[in-house]
Every structure is written in structure tokens, then in C-alpha cells.
C-alpha positions in Angstrom: 44.6 -25.0 -82.9 42.8 -21.9 -84.1 40.3 -22.6 -87.2 40.3 -19.6 -89.0 37.8 -18.9 -92.3 39.6 -19.7 -95.3 40.8 -17.0 -98.3 38.9 -17.3 -101.4 41.2 -16.9 -104.1 38.9 -16.7 -106.6 35.2 -17.2 -107.4 33.5 -17.7 -110.3 29.1 -17.3 -111.2 28.6 -20.7 -112.4 24.4 -19.3 -112.6 22.5 -16.2 -111.5 18.3 -15.7 -111.7 16.0 -14.2 -109.4 16.0 -17.1 -107.0 19.3 -17.7 -106.5 22.8 -18.0 -107.7 25.6 -20.9 -107.8 28.8 -20.0 -107.7 32.2 -21.5 -107.3 35.3 -20.0 -105.2 38.7 -21.6 -104.8 39.6 -20.9 -101.9 42.7 -21.6 -99.3 42.7 -23.0 -96.0 45.2 -20.8 -93.0 47.6 -24.3 -93.4 47.7 -23.7 -97.4 45.2 -26.6 -98.2 43.9 -25.2 -101.4 40.4 -26.3 -102.3 39.4 -26.4 -106.2 35.7 -26.3 -107.0 33.7 -25.4 -103.9 30.6 -24.9 -105.0 28.3 -21.8 -102.9 24.5 -21.7 -103.2 23.3 -18.1 -103.1 20.2 -17.7 -101.2 17.7 -14.7 -100.5 16.2 -14.5 -96.7 13.8 -16.7 -95.8 11.1 -16.8 -92.8 9.2 -19.4 -91.4 6.1 -18.5 -89.3 4.9 -20.8 -86.5 1.1 -19.0 -86.7 -1.3 -20.2 -83.8 -4.1 -18.8 -83.1 -6.5 -17.7 -79.9 -8.0 -21.7 -79.6 -4.4 -22.9 -80.2 -4.5 -24.3 -83.5 -1.1 -23.6 -85.2 -2.2 -22.9 -88.7 -0.6 -25.1 -91.3 -0.3 -25.4 -95.3 -0.5 -29.0 -97.4 1.9 -28.6 -100.6 3.7 -30.5 -103.2 7.4 -29.9 -102.8 8.9 -30.8 -106.1 12.4 -31.1 -105.4 11.5 -34.2 -102.7 8.3 -35.1 -105.0 6.4 -35.3 -102.0 2.7 -33.5 -100.6 3.5 -32.4 -97.1 2.3 -30.4 -94.4 4.2 -27.7 -92.8 4.6 -24.0 -91.4 3.8 -21.0 -93.8 7.0 -18.8 -94.4 9.3 -17.3 -97.9 11.7 -15.5 -99.5 12.4 -12.2 -98.7 11.9 -9.5 -101.8 15.3 -8.0 -103.0 16.0 -5.6 -100.7 13.6 -6.4 -97.7 15.3 -6.2 -94.6 11.4 -6.5 -92.1 11.6 -10.2 -91.7 8.4 -9.5 -89.1 6.6 -7.8 -92.2 8.2 -10.5 -94.5 6.9 -12.9 -92.2 3.5 -11.6 -92.0 3.1 -10.6 -95.6 3.8 -14.7 -96.2 0.9 -15.7 -93.5 -1.2 -13.5 -95.0 -0.4 -14.5 -99.0 -0.5 -18.4 -98.2 -3.0 -19.1 -95.5 -5.5 -15.4 -95.3 -4.5 -15.8 -92.0 -3.2 -12.6 -90.1 -1.6 -12.3 -86.6 -2.3 -10.0 -83.3 1.6 -10.7 -82.7 4.6 -11.5 -84.7 7.6 -12.5 -82.0 10.9 -12.9 -83.4 12.1 -16.3 -81.9 15.0 -17.1 -83.3 17.5 -17.3 -86.5 19.5 -19.7 -88.4 21.6 -20.3 -91.1 19.8 -23.5 -92.9 22.7 -25.2 -94.2 26.0 -23.4 -93.8 27.8 -25.7 -95.6 26.7 -25.3 -99.2 24.5 -22.2 -98.6 24.8 -18.2 -97.7 21.4 -17.4 -96.5 19.5 -17.5 -92.6 16.5 -18.1 -91.9 14.6 -16.2 -89.3 11.8 -17.6 -87.6 8.3 -15.6 -85.8 5.5 -17.1 -83.7 2.7 -15.2 -84.9 0.3 -15.2 -81.9 -3.5 -14.6 -82.5 -4.0 -15.4 -85.6 -7.2 -15.2 -87.3 -8.2 -15.6 -91.0 -9.7 -13.1 -92.3 -8.6 -12.3 -96.2 -8.3 -14.8 -99.0 -5.2 -16.8 -100.3 -3.3 -14.4 -102.2 -0.7 -17.8 -104.0 2.3 -17.4 -106.2 1.5 -18.5 -109.5 3.3 -21.8 -109.2 1.9 -21.8 -105.5 -1.6 -24.5 -104.5 -2.0 -24.2 -101.3 -4.1 -26.4 -98.6 -4.7 -24.8 -95.6 -5.6 -26.7 -91.9 -4.9 -26.5 -88.0 -4.2 -28.4 -86.0 -3.7 -28.4 -81.8 -0.5 -27.2 -81.0 0.6 -30.3 -78.8 0.0 -32.3 -81.9 2.3 -30.4 -84.5 4.7 -30.5 -81.1 4.7 -34.3 -82.1 6.3 -33.7 -85.3 7.7 -36.8 -86.0 4.2 -38.4 -86.4 4.2 -36.8 -89.7 5.0 -38.6 -92.8 6.7 -36.3 -94.5 9.1 -34.0 -92.4 10.6 -30.9 -92.7 14.1 -30.2 -91.0 13.1 -26.4 -90.7 10.4 -26.8 -89.7 11.1 -29.6 -86.6 13.8 -26.5 -85.6 10.9 -24.1 -85.7 9.6 -26.0 -82.8 13.0 -26.0 -81.0 12.6 -21.5 -81.0 8.6 -22.2 -80.5 9.0 -24.1 -77.8 12.1 -22.3 -76.3 10.2 -18.9 -76.2 7.4 -20.7 -74.2 9.7 -22.0 -71.3 10.5 -18.5 -71.0 7.0 -17.3 -71.7 4.6 -20.7 -70.5 1.9 -17.6 -70.7 1.5 -17.7 -74.3 1.8 -21.4 -74.6 -1.1 -22.2 -76.5 -3.8 -24.2 -74.4 -4.4 -28.3 -74.4 
């Protein structure tokens, strides 16, 4: 049996603002089965950056994440503004705004769907090499971010962190896959 995309019979926009949308689709599978209410979260595309200094440290952010009500250490990144599709530029901007660091080189290492069962967006990962702090943070009004550096091998042992973010663990997969092909760029221990 070949799996086929569902046919959307009707769609209703439940919520729409500048950050997200929520729509409810009524769908039909290829076998005729009707799915009455399938909820889809519509989100902008995201970028996550794995910033590494020449000393081999990864630049991290510590911030409060309200949905989970936790303070966590993680990677900088963010959403694209309407109409933006230059993900490298979005990643470099988010890195600079959140941390004050700028990269010498941005390298695309992967793209994935964060949660394709309920979200329609993609997440782009960039390795930022040669990062140096050269400006102040330019935080959004809702951001309160502390910047820190950690040796890359310590961050690679991601399971030791008290709070873990699945999409940041995936970032390490993409970074490690890249470093396997380019060992000369791997941060020195």
C-alpha cells in the first residue's frame, strides 16, 4: 500500500496573529476515512545557530521559557520576519541580537520539520564559526538573556544539562555530522 497525502475538504482559521496561526482542517485519507478536526499550528520558519569561538567554546544563552516554566541553557536563534528567506542572514542577526557575537563564517548544516504532526514550519540549522563578541545585545522587549560560553565537548555531553531542548539536541546531531566530514573545523579540546 502506498501512503498518500490527505485531501483537505475544508479549512477554518481559528486564530491568526503576527506570530502564529491555528487552523482546523477536515481531511479525507486515500481510503475514504474522514478526519473531522485536525488542528495545525502555523508558524514562521525558525533558525537555530551553533556558535563556536576560535577557542573551541560554544556561545550559549540562558533564558526563561514560559510554556515549560523553566530556565534553560541553550542555543541562540529565532523566527524569520515576514518575507525573509535568507536563513543565513536571519541566523547571523539572531546570534548578534541575542548574544552580541558575530561569526566569521556561517555554514548551513541542516533543515528539519520541528514537529510535522502539528506544525507546518521548518527549522534551519547553521554552524557559526570564529564567533567573537563585538557588540551589545539587542534584545526584544520580552527577552531576558544571559550569555555564556562552554567548551564544545562539554555542551556535546548534552544529557548532563538539567533542562534539555529536543531541537538543540538535534542541532548537535547536525553539527557532529558536519564535523565528521570536516574534522579540521572541529573545535579543539
